[in-house]
TITORMI-50018 format. One record per residue: residue number from 1; x, y, z of N, C-alpha, C, O, CB in turn. Coordinates in Angstrom, 1 decimal. Glycine has a CB too. Layout:
TITORMI-50018
<atom resi="NUM" n_X="X" n_Y="Y" n_Z="Z" ca_X="X" ca_Y="Y" ca_Z="Z" c_X="X" c_Y="Y" c_Z="Z" o_X="X" o_Y="Y" o_Z="Z" cb_X="X" cb_Y="Y" cb_Z="Z"/>
...
This chain:
TITORMI-50018
<atom resi="1" n_X="199.6" n_Y="-110.0" n_Z="-105.4" ca_X="199.6" ca_Y="-110.0" ca_Z="-107.1" c_X="198.6" c_Y="-108.9" c_Z="-107.3" o_X="197.4" o_Y="-109.1" o_Z="-106.9" cb_X="199.0" cb_Y="-111.6" cb_Z="-108.0"/>
<atom resi="2" n_X="198.9" n_Y="-108.1" n_Z="-107.7" ca_X="198.1" ca_Y="-106.6" ca_Z="-107.8" c_X="197.2" c_Y="-106.7" c_Z="-108.9" o_X="197.5" o_Y="-107.5" o_Z="-109.8" cb_X="199.0" cb_Y="-105.1" cb_Z="-108.0"/>
<atom resi="3" n_X="196.5" n_Y="-106.1" n_Z="-109.0" ca_X="195.6" ca_Y="-105.9" ca_Z="-110.0" c_X="196.1" c_Y="-104.7" c_Z="-111.6" o_X="195.5" o_Y="-104.5" o_Z="-112.6" cb_X="194.3" cb_Y="-105.4" cb_Z="-109.1"/>
<atom resi="4" n_X="197.6" n_Y="-104.1" n_Z="-111.2" ca_X="198.2" ca_Y="-103.7" ca_Z="-112.6" c_X="198.6" c_Y="-104.5" c_Z="-113.1" o_X="199.1" o_Y="-104.0" o_Z="-114.2" cb_X="199.0" cb_Y="-103.0" cb_Z="-112.7"/>
<atom resi="5" n_X="198.8" n_Y="-105.5" n_Z="-113.0" ca_X="199.7" ca_Y="-106.8" ca_Z="-113.8" c_X="198.7" c_Y="-107.1" c_Z="-115.2" o_X="199.3" o_Y="-107.6" o_Z="-116.1" cb_X="199.8" cb_Y="-108.5" cb_Z="-112.6"/>
<atom resi="6" n_X="197.5" n_Y="-106.7" n_Z="-115.4" ca_X="196.5" ca_Y="-106.8" ca_Z="-116.0" c_X="196.0" c_Y="-105.9" c_Z="-116.6" o_X="195.3" o_Y="-106.0" o_Z="-117.6" cb_X="195.9" cb_Y="-107.1" cb_Z="-115.6"/>
<atom resi="7" n_X="196.4" n_Y="-104.7" n_Z="-115.9" ca_X="196.2" ca_Y="-103.5" ca_Z="-116.9" c_X="197.2" c_Y="-102.6" c_Z="-117.1" o_X="197.3" o_Y="-101.6" o_Z="-116.4" cb_X="195.0" cb_Y="-102.7" cb_Z="-116.5"/>
<atom resi="8" n_X="197.9" n_Y="-102.7" n_Z="-117.8" ca_X="198.8" ca_Y="-102.2" ca_Z="-117.8" c_X="199.0" c_Y="-100.9" c_Z="-118.9" o_X="198.2" o_Y="-100.9" o_Z="-119.8" cb_X="199.6" cb_Y="-103.2" cb_Z="-117.7"/>
<atom resi="9" n_X="199.8" n_Y="-100.2" n_Z="-119.1" ca_X="198.8" ca_Y="-98.8" ca_Z="-119.8" c_X="198.8" c_Y="-98.9" c_Z="-121.3" o_X="198.0" o_Y="-98.4" o_Z="-122.0" cb_X="199.4" cb_Y="-97.1" cb_Z="-119.4"/>
<atom resi="10" n_X="200.2" n_Y="-99.8" n_Z="-121.6" ca_X="200.4" ca_Y="-100.2" ca_Z="-124.0" c_X="200.4" c_Y="-101.6" c_Z="-123.0" o_X="200.4" o_Y="-101.8" o_Z="-121.8" cb_X="202.7" cb_Y="-99.5" cb_Z="-125.6"/>
<atom resi="11" n_X="200.5" n_Y="-102.5" n_Z="-124.4" ca_X="200.9" ca_Y="-103.8" ca_Z="-124.7" c_X="202.1" c_Y="-103.9" c_Z="-125.2" o_X="202.4" o_Y="-104.5" o_Z="-126.3" cb_X="200.0" cb_Y="-104.4" cb_Z="-125.6"/>
<atom resi="12" n_X="203.2" n_Y="-103.2" n_Z="-124.3" ca_X="204.2" ca_Y="-103.0" ca_Z="-124.3" c_X="205.3" c_Y="-104.0" c_Z="-123.5" o_X="206.3" o_Y="-104.5" o_Z="-124.1" cb_X="204.1" cb_Y="-101.8" cb_Z="-124.1"/>
<atom resi="13" n_X="205.2" n_Y="-104.1" n_Z="-122.7" ca_X="205.9" ca_Y="-105.0" ca_Z="-121.7" c_X="204.9" c_Y="-106.1" c_Z="-121.9" o_X="203.7" o_Y="-106.2" o_Z="-121.8" cb_X="206.0" cb_Y="-104.5" cb_Z="-120.0"/>
<atom resi="14" n_X="206.2" n_Y="-107.4" n_Z="-122.6" ca_X="205.8" ca_Y="-108.6" ca_Z="-122.9" c_X="205.9" c_Y="-109.5" c_Z="-121.7" o_X="205.2" o_Y="-110.5" o_Z="-121.8" cb_X="206.5" cb_Y="-109.1" cb_Z="-124.0"/>
<atom resi="15" n_X="206.6" n_Y="-109.5" n_Z="-120.7" ca_X="206.5" ca_Y="-110.3" ca_Z="-120.1" c_X="205.4" c_Y="-110.2" c_Z="-119.5" o_X="204.7" o_Y="-111.2" o_Z="-119.3" cb_X="207.3" cb_Y="-110.5" cb_Z="-119.6"/>
<atom resi="16" n_X="205.0" n_Y="-108.9" n_Z="-118.8" ca_X="203.7" ca_Y="-108.9" ca_Z="-117.9" c_X="202.6" c_Y="-109.5" c_Z="-118.8" o_X="202.1" o_Y="-110.5" o_Z="-118.4" cb_X="203.3" cb_Y="-107.4" cb_Z="-117.2"/>
<atom resi="17" n_X="202.2" n_Y="-109.2" n_Z="-119.8" ca_X="201.2" ca_Y="-109.5" ca_Z="-120.7" c_X="201.4" c_Y="-111.0" c_Z="-121.0" o_X="200.5" o_Y="-111.8" o_Z="-121.5" cb_X="201.2" cb_Y="-108.6" cb_Z="-122.0"/>
<atom resi="18" n_X="202.5" n_Y="-111.3" n_Z="-120.8" ca_X="202.5" ca_Y="-113.2" ca_Z="-120.5" c_X="201.9" c_Y="-113.7" c_Z="-119.6" o_X="201.0" o_Y="-114.5" o_Z="-119.7" cb_X="203.8" cb_Y="-114.0" cb_Z="-120.2"/>
<atom resi="19" n_X="202.5" n_Y="-113.2" n_Z="-118.4" ca_X="202.5" ca_Y="-113.5" ca_Z="-116.8" c_X="200.9" c_Y="-113.1" c_Z="-116.5" o_X="200.3" o_Y="-114.1" o_Z="-116.3" cb_X="203.7" cb_Y="-112.4" cb_Z="-115.8"/>
<atom resi="20" n_X="200.5" n_Y="-112.2" n_Z="-116.6" ca_X="198.8" ca_Y="-112.1" ca_Z="-116.4" c_X="197.9" c_Y="-113.1" c_Z="-117.1" o_X="196.8" o_Y="-113.5" o_Z="-116.8" cb_X="198.2" cb_Y="-110.6" cb_Z="-116.8"/>
<atom resi="21" n_X="198.8" n_Y="-113.4" n_Z="-118.6" ca_X="198.1" ca_Y="-114.5" ca_Z="-119.7" c_X="197.8" c_Y="-116.2" c_Z="-119.0" o_X="196.9" o_Y="-116.9" o_Z="-119.2" cb_X="199.5" cb_Y="-114.8" cb_Z="-121.2"/>
<atom resi="22" n_X="199.4" n_Y="-116.2" n_Z="-117.9" ca_X="199.6" ca_Y="-117.1" ca_Z="-117.6" c_X="198.5" c_Y="-117.7" c_Z="-116.3" o_X="197.9" o_Y="-118.8" o_Z="-116.0" cb_X="200.9" cb_Y="-117.0" cb_Z="-117.4"/>
<atom resi="23" n_X="198.4" n_Y="-116.1" n_Z="-115.5" ca_X="198.0" ca_Y="-116.3" ca_Z="-114.5" c_X="196.2" c_Y="-116.3" c_Z="-114.8" o_X="195.3" o_Y="-116.8" o_Z="-114.1" cb_X="198.8" cb_Y="-115.2" cb_Z="-113.6"/>
<atom resi="24" n_X="196.0" n_Y="-115.6" n_Z="-115.9" ca_X="194.2" ca_Y="-116.5" ca_Z="-116.3" c_X="194.1" c_Y="-118.1" c_Z="-116.9" o_X="193.1" o_Y="-118.8" o_Z="-116.7" cb_X="193.4" cb_Y="-115.5" cb_Z="-117.9"/>
<atom resi="25" n_X="195.1" n_Y="-118.3" n_Z="-117.5" ca_X="195.2" ca_Y="-119.5" ca_Z="-118.0" c_X="194.8" c_Y="-120.5" c_Z="-116.7" o_X="194.2" o_Y="-121.5" o_Z="-117.1" cb_X="196.5" cb_Y="-119.8" cb_Z="-118.7"/>
<atom resi="26" n_X="195.1" n_Y="-120.4" n_Z="-115.6" ca_X="194.9" ca_Y="-121.3" ca_Z="-114.1" c_X="193.8" c_Y="-120.9" c_Z="-113.5" o_X="193.8" o_Y="-121.0" o_Z="-112.3" cb_X="196.0" cb_Y="-121.2" cb_Z="-112.9"/>
<atom resi="27" n_X="192.7" n_Y="-120.2" n_Z="-114.2" ca_X="191.5" ca_Y="-119.2" ca_Z="-113.0" c_X="190.6" c_Y="-120.0" c_Z="-113.6" o_X="190.2" o_Y="-120.2" o_Z="-114.8" cb_X="191.1" cb_Y="-117.2" cb_Z="-113.1"/>
<atom resi="28" n_X="190.2" n_Y="-120.3" n_Z="-112.5" ca_X="188.2" ca_Y="-120.9" ca_Z="-113.3" c_X="186.8" c_Y="-120.3" c_Z="-113.5" o_X="185.7" o_Y="-120.9" o_Z="-113.4" cb_X="187.5" cb_Y="-122.1" cb_Z="-112.5"/>
<atom resi="29" n_X="187.2" n_Y="-118.2" n_Z="-114.1" ca_X="186.7" ca_Y="-117.6" ca_Z="-114.3" c_X="186.9" c_Y="-116.8" c_Z="-115.2" o_X="186.3" o_Y="-115.8" o_Z="-115.4" cb_X="186.5" cb_Y="-117.5" cb_Z="-113.6"/>
<atom resi="30" n_X="188.0" n_Y="-117.2" n_Z="-115.9" ca_X="188.4" ca_Y="-116.6" ca_Z="-117.5" c_X="187.8" c_Y="-116.8" c_Z="-118.1" o_X="187.7" o_Y="-115.7" o_Z="-118.8" cb_X="189.5" cb_Y="-116.8" cb_Z="-118.3"/>
<atom resi="31" n_X="186.6" n_Y="-118.0" n_Z="-118.8" ca_X="185.6" ca_Y="-117.7" ca_Z="-119.5" c_X="185.0" c_Y="-117.4" c_Z="-119.5" o_X="184.3" o_Y="-117.2" o_Z="-120.5" cb_X="185.1" cb_Y="-117.9" cb_Z="-119.7"/>
<atom resi="32" n_X="184.6" n_Y="-116.9" n_Z="-118.3" ca_X="183.4" ca_Y="-115.8" ca_Z="-118.0" c_X="183.3" c_Y="-114.3" c_Z="-117.6" o_X="182.4" o_Y="-113.5" o_Z="-117.4" cb_X="182.8" cb_Y="-116.2" cb_Z="-117.1"/>
<atom resi="33" n_X="185.0" n_Y="-114.2" n_Z="-117.7" ca_X="186.1" ca_Y="-113.1" ca_Z="-118.1" c_X="185.9" c_Y="-112.7" c_Z="-119.0" o_X="185.6" o_Y="-111.5" o_Z="-119.2" cb_X="187.3" cb_Y="-113.4" cb_Z="-118.2"/>
<atom resi="34" n_X="186.1" n_Y="-113.5" n_Z="-119.9" ca_X="186.7" ca_Y="-113.1" ca_Z="-121.5" c_X="184.8" c_Y="-112.4" c_Z="-122.1" o_X="184.5" o_Y="-111.3" o_Z="-122.6" cb_X="187.5" cb_Y="-115.2" cb_Z="-122.7"/>
<atom resi="35" n_X="183.9" n_Y="-113.5" n_Z="-121.8" ca_X="182.8" ca_Y="-113.4" ca_Z="-121.9" c_X="181.8" c_Y="-111.3" c_Z="-121.8" o_X="181.0" o_Y="-110.6" o_Z="-122.4" cb_X="182.5" cb_Y="-114.7" cb_Z="-120.9"/>
<atom resi="36" n_X="182.7" n_Y="-111.3" n_Z="-120.1" ca_X="182.1" ca_Y="-110.0" ca_Z="-120.3" c_X="182.8" c_Y="-108.7" c_Z="-120.7" o_X="182.4" o_Y="-107.5" o_Z="-121.0" cb_X="181.8" cb_Y="-109.7" cb_Z="-119.2"/>
<atom resi="37" n_X="184.5" n_Y="-109.7" n_Z="-120.8" ca_X="184.9" ca_Y="-108.1" ca_Z="-121.7" c_X="185.1" c_Y="-107.6" c_Z="-122.6" o_X="185.8" o_Y="-106.6" o_Z="-122.8" cb_X="185.6" cb_Y="-107.5" cb_Z="-121.6"/>
<atom resi="38" n_X="184.0" n_Y="-108.8" n_Z="-123.6" ca_X="183.5" ca_Y="-109.0" ca_Z="-125.2" c_X="182.2" c_Y="-108.1" c_Z="-125.3" o_X="182.0" o_Y="-107.1" o_Z="-126.0" cb_X="183.0" cb_Y="-110.7" cb_Z="-125.5"/>
<atom resi="39" n_X="181.4" n_Y="-108.8" n_Z="-124.3" ca_X="180.5" ca_Y="-108.2" ca_Z="-123.8" c_X="180.3" c_Y="-106.7" c_Z="-123.4" o_X="179.7" o_Y="-106.1" o_Z="-124.2" cb_X="180.3" cb_Y="-108.8" cb_Z="-123.0"/>
<atom resi="40" n_X="180.7" n_Y="-105.9" n_Z="-122.4" ca_X="180.8" ca_Y="-104.5" ca_Z="-122.2" c_X="182.3" c_Y="-104.0" c_Z="-123.5" o_X="182.4" o_Y="-102.8" o_Z="-123.2" cb_X="181.2" cb_Y="-104.2" cb_Z="-120.2"/>
<atom resi="41" n_X="183.0" n_Y="-104.2" n_Z="-124.2" ca_X="183.7" ca_Y="-104.1" ca_Z="-124.9" c_X="184.9" c_Y="-103.3" c_Z="-124.4" o_X="185.2" o_Y="-102.2" o_Z="-124.8" cb_X="183.1" cb_Y="-103.8" cb_Z="-125.9"/>
<atom resi="42" n_X="185.4" n_Y="-104.0" n_Z="-123.6" ca_X="186.7" ca_Y="-103.4" ca_Z="-122.7" c_X="187.6" c_Y="-103.4" c_Z="-123.3" o_X="188.0" o_Y="-104.5" o_Z="-123.8" cb_X="187.0" cb_Y="-104.1" cb_Z="-121.6"/>
<atom resi="43" n_X="188.6" n_Y="-102.2" n_Z="-123.3" ca_X="189.8" ca_Y="-101.9" ca_Z="-124.2" c_X="190.4" c_Y="-101.6" c_Z="-123.8" o_X="191.1" o_Y="-100.7" o_Z="-124.3" cb_X="190.0" cb_Y="-101.4" cb_Z="-125.0"/>
<atom resi="44" n_X="190.6" n_Y="-101.9" n_Z="-122.8" ca_X="192.3" ca_Y="-102.6" ca_Z="-121.8" c_X="192.4" c_Y="-103.6" c_Z="-121.1" o_X="191.4" o_Y="-104.2" o_Z="-120.8" cb_X="192.9" cb_Y="-101.9" cb_Z="-120.7"/>
<atom resi="45" n_X="193.5" n_Y="-104.0" n_Z="-120.7" ca_X="194.1" ca_Y="-104.7" ca_Z="-119.9" c_X="193.4" c_Y="-106.6" c_Z="-120.3" o_X="192.5" o_Y="-106.9" o_Z="-121.0" cb_X="193.8" cb_Y="-104.0" cb_Z="-118.2"/>
<atom resi="46" n_X="194.3" n_Y="-107.5" n_Z="-119.5" ca_X="193.9" ca_Y="-108.5" ca_Z="-119.6" c_X="192.8" c_Y="-109.3" c_Z="-119.2" o_X="192.6" o_Y="-109.3" o_Z="-117.9" cb_X="194.7" cb_Y="-108.9" cb_Z="-119.4"/>
<atom resi="47" n_X="192.0" n_Y="-109.9" n_Z="-119.8" ca_X="190.4" ca_Y="-110.1" ca_Z="-119.5" c_X="190.1" c_Y="-111.9" c_Z="-120.1" o_X="189.6" o_Y="-112.3" o_Z="-121.2" cb_X="189.3" cb_Y="-108.5" cb_Z="-120.6"/>
<atom resi="48" n_X="190.6" n_Y="-112.9" n_Z="-118.6" ca_X="190.3" ca_Y="-114.1" ca_Z="-119.7" c_X="191.3" c_Y="-114.4" c_Z="-120.7" o_X="191.2" o_Y="-114.9" o_Z="-121.8" cb_X="188.9" cb_Y="-113.9" cb_Z="-120.6"/>
<atom resi="49" n_X="192.6" n_Y="-113.8" n_Z="-120.1" ca_X="193.9" ca_Y="-114.2" ca_Z="-121.2" c_X="194.2" c_Y="-113.8" c_Z="-122.2" o_X="195.2" o_Y="-114.1" o_Z="-122.8" cb_X="194.0" cb_Y="-115.2" cb_Z="-121.6"/>
<atom resi="50" n_X="192.9" n_Y="-112.7" n_Z="-122.7" ca_X="193.2" ca_Y="-112.0" ca_Z="-124.3" c_X="193.4" c_Y="-110.9" c_Z="-124.1" o_X="192.7" o_Y="-110.2" o_Z="-123.3" cb_X="192.0" cb_Y="-112.0" cb_Z="-125.5"/>
<atom resi="51" n_X="195.0" n_Y="-110.0" n_Z="-125.1" ca_X="194.6" ca_Y="-108.5" ca_Z="-125.0" c_X="193.3" c_Y="-108.0" c_Z="-125.3" o_X="192.2" o_Y="-108.5" o_Z="-125.3" cb_X="195.3" cb_Y="-107.9" cb_Z="-125.9"/>
<atom resi="52" n_X="193.7" n_Y="-106.5" n_Z="-125.4" ca_X="192.6" ca_Y="-105.9" ca_Z="-126.1" c_X="192.7" c_Y="-106.2" c_Z="-127.7" o_X="191.7" o_Y="-106.0" o_Z="-128.3" cb_X="192.4" cb_Y="-104.4" cb_Z="-125.7"/>
<atom resi="53" n_X="193.7" n_Y="-106.5" n_Z="-128.2" ca_X="193.7" ca_Y="-106.8" ca_Z="-129.6" c_X="193.1" c_Y="-107.6" c_Z="-129.9" o_X="192.5" o_Y="-107.6" o_Z="-131.0" cb_X="194.8" cb_Y="-107.0" cb_Z="-130.1"/>
<atom resi="54" n_X="193.1" n_Y="-108.7" n_Z="-129.1" ca_X="192.5" ca_Y="-110.1" ca_Z="-129.3" c_X="191.1" c_Y="-109.6" c_Z="-129.4" o_X="190.4" o_Y="-109.6" o_Z="-130.4" cb_X="192.7" cb_Y="-111.2" cb_Z="-127.9"/>
<atom resi="55" n_X="190.9" n_Y="-109.4" n_Z="-128.6" ca_X="189.0" ca_Y="-109.1" ca_Z="-128.1" c_X="188.2" c_Y="-108.3" c_Z="-129.3" o_X="187.1" o_Y="-108.5" o_Z="-129.6" cb_X="188.8" cb_Y="-107.8" cb_Z="-126.6"/>
<atom resi="56" n_X="189.7" n_Y="-107.1" n_Z="-130.2" ca_X="188.8" ca_Y="-106.4" ca_Z="-131.0" c_X="188.4" c_Y="-107.8" c_Z="-132.2" o_X="187.4" o_Y="-108.2" o_Z="-132.8" cb_X="189.5" cb_Y="-104.8" cb_Z="-131.7"/>
<atom resi="57" n_X="189.5" n_Y="-108.1" n_Z="-132.2" ca_X="189.6" ca_Y="-109.5" ca_Z="-133.5" c_X="187.9" c_Y="-110.2" c_Z="-132.7" o_X="186.8" o_Y="-109.7" o_Z="-132.7" cb_X="191.7" cb_Y="-111.2" cb_Z="-133.3"/>
<atom resi="58" n_X="188.3" n_Y="-111.0" n_Z="-132.4" ca_X="187.0" ca_Y="-111.9" ca_Z="-131.6" c_X="185.5" c_Y="-110.8" c_Z="-131.6" o_X="184.5" o_Y="-111.4" o_Z="-131.8" cb_X="187.7" cb_Y="-112.3" cb_Z="-129.4"/>
<atom resi="59" n_X="185.4" n_Y="-109.9" n_Z="-131.4" ca_X="184.2" ca_Y="-109.2" ca_Z="-131.8" c_X="183.5" c_Y="-108.9" c_Z="-133.2" o_X="182.3" o_Y="-108.6" o_Z="-133.5" cb_X="184.4" cb_Y="-108.0" cb_Z="-131.2"/>
<atom resi="60" n_X="184.6" n_Y="-109.2" n_Z="-134.1" ca_X="184.2" ca_Y="-108.3" ca_Z="-135.7" c_X="184.0" c_Y="-109.5" c_Z="-136.5" o_X="184.7" o_Y="-110.5" o_Z="-136.5" cb_X="185.6" cb_Y="-107.3" cb_Z="-136.6"/>
<atom resi="61" n_X="183.0" n_Y="-109.4" n_Z="-137.0" ca_X="182.1" ca_Y="-110.5" ca_Z="-137.2" c_X="183.0" c_Y="-111.0" c_Z="-138.4" o_X="184.0" o_Y="-110.5" o_Z="-138.8" cb_X="180.3" cb_Y="-110.2" cb_Z="-137.6"/>
<atom resi="62" n_X="182.4" n_Y="-112.2" n_Z="-138.9" ca_X="182.4" ca_Y="-113.4" ca_Z="-140.0" c_X="182.8" c_Y="-112.7" c_Z="-141.1" o_X="182.2" o_Y="-111.6" o_Z="-141.5" cb_X="180.8" cb_Y="-114.2" cb_Z="-140.3"/>
<atom resi="63" n_X="184.0" n_Y="-113.1" n_Z="-142.0" ca_X="183.7" ca_Y="-112.7" ca_Z="-143.5" c_X="183.1" c_Y="-113.7" c_Z="-144.2" o_X="183.5" o_Y="-114.8" o_Z="-144.4" cb_X="184.9" cb_Y="-112.3" cb_Z="-144.3"/>
<atom resi="64" n_X="181.7" n_Y="-112.7" n_Z="-144.8" ca_X="180.9" ca_Y="-114.0" ca_Z="-145.5" c_X="181.3" c_Y="-115.8" c_Z="-146.3" o_X="181.9" o_Y="-116.0" o_Z="-147.4" cb_X="180.2" cb_Y="-113.2" cb_Z="-146.5"/>
<atom resi="65" n_X="181.0" n_Y="-116.4" n_Z="-145.7" ca_X="180.8" ca_Y="-117.8" ca_Z="-146.0" c_X="182.5" c_Y="-118.6" c_Z="-145.9" o_X="182.9" o_Y="-119.7" o_Z="-146.4" cb_X="180.1" cb_Y="-118.0" cb_Z="-147.8"/>
<atom resi="66" n_X="183.0" n_Y="-117.6" n_Z="-145.0" ca_X="184.4" ca_Y="-117.9" ca_Z="-144.3" c_X="184.1" c_Y="-118.1" c_Z="-142.8" o_X="183.1" o_Y="-117.8" o_Z="-142.2" cb_X="185.5" cb_Y="-116.5" cb_Z="-144.5"/>
<atom resi="67" n_X="185.4" n_Y="-119.0" n_Z="-142.3" ca_X="185.9" ca_Y="-118.3" ca_Z="-141.1" c_X="186.8" c_Y="-117.5" c_Z="-140.8" o_X="187.2" o_Y="-117.6" o_Z="-139.6" cb_X="186.0" cb_Y="-118.7" cb_Z="-140.5"/>
<atom resi="68" n_X="187.2" n_Y="-116.8" n_Z="-141.7" ca_X="188.2" ca_Y="-115.9" ca_Z="-141.4" c_X="187.5" c_Y="-114.4" c_Z="-140.7" o_X="186.4" o_Y="-113.9" o_Z="-140.8" cb_X="189.0" cb_Y="-115.7" cb_Z="-142.8"/>
<atom resi="69" n_X="188.6" n_Y="-113.9" n_Z="-140.0" ca_X="187.7" ca_Y="-112.3" ca_Z="-139.7" c_X="188.5" c_Y="-111.7" c_Z="-140.2" o_X="189.6" o_Y="-112.2" o_Z="-140.5" cb_X="187.4" cb_Y="-111.5" cb_Z="-138.2"/>
<atom resi="70" n_X="187.9" n_Y="-109.9" n_Z="-140.5" ca_X="189.0" ca_Y="-108.5" ca_Z="-140.3" c_X="189.5" c_Y="-107.9" c_Z="-139.0" o_X="188.8" o_Y="-107.6" o_Z="-138.0" cb_X="188.5" cb_Y="-107.3" cb_Z="-140.8"/>
<atom resi="71" n_X="190.8" n_Y="-107.9" n_Z="-139.1" ca_X="190.8" ca_Y="-107.2" ca_Z="-138.3" c_X="190.9" c_Y="-105.3" c_Z="-138.3" o_X="191.5" o_Y="-104.6" o_Z="-139.1" cb_X="191.6" cb_Y="-107.9" cb_Z="-137.8"/>
<atom resi="72" n_X="190.0" n_Y="-104.9" n_Z="-137.1" ca_X="189.4" ca_Y="-104.3" ca_Z="-136.8" c_X="190.9" c_Y="-103.2" c_Z="-136.5" o_X="191.8" o_Y="-103.4" o_Z="-135.8" cb_X="188.3" cb_Y="-104.9" cb_Z="-135.9"/>
<atom resi="73" n_X="190.5" n_Y="-101.8" n_Z="-137.5" ca_X="192.1" ca_Y="-100.8" ca_Z="-137.9" c_X="191.7" c_Y="-99.6" c_Z="-136.7" o_X="190.9" o_Y="-98.7" o_Z="-137.1" cb_X="192.3" cb_Y="-99.9" cb_Z="-140.2"/>
<atom resi="74" n_X="192.0" n_Y="-99.5" n_Z="-135.9" ca_X="191.8" ca_Y="-98.1" ca_Z="-135.0" c_X="192.9" c_Y="-97.1" c_Z="-135.3" o_X="193.0" o_Y="-96.0" o_Z="-134.7" cb_X="191.9" cb_Y="-98.5" cb_Z="-133.3"/>
């Protein structure tokens, strides 16, 4: 398994993304990996089973008084 599976140039290859997420789902350090990616603002690749767009959503502050989060538009 090569690192290129986790670091495709774009999130357009849904099969590759699904394979990387599946591998992350079996990894004993996926939670730590995700924390690292969020804390260091990783903008590319699959980290802890998440895509860059999901990590942007996780980093966003919640809308006051709700559990809803706003999407970051880039």
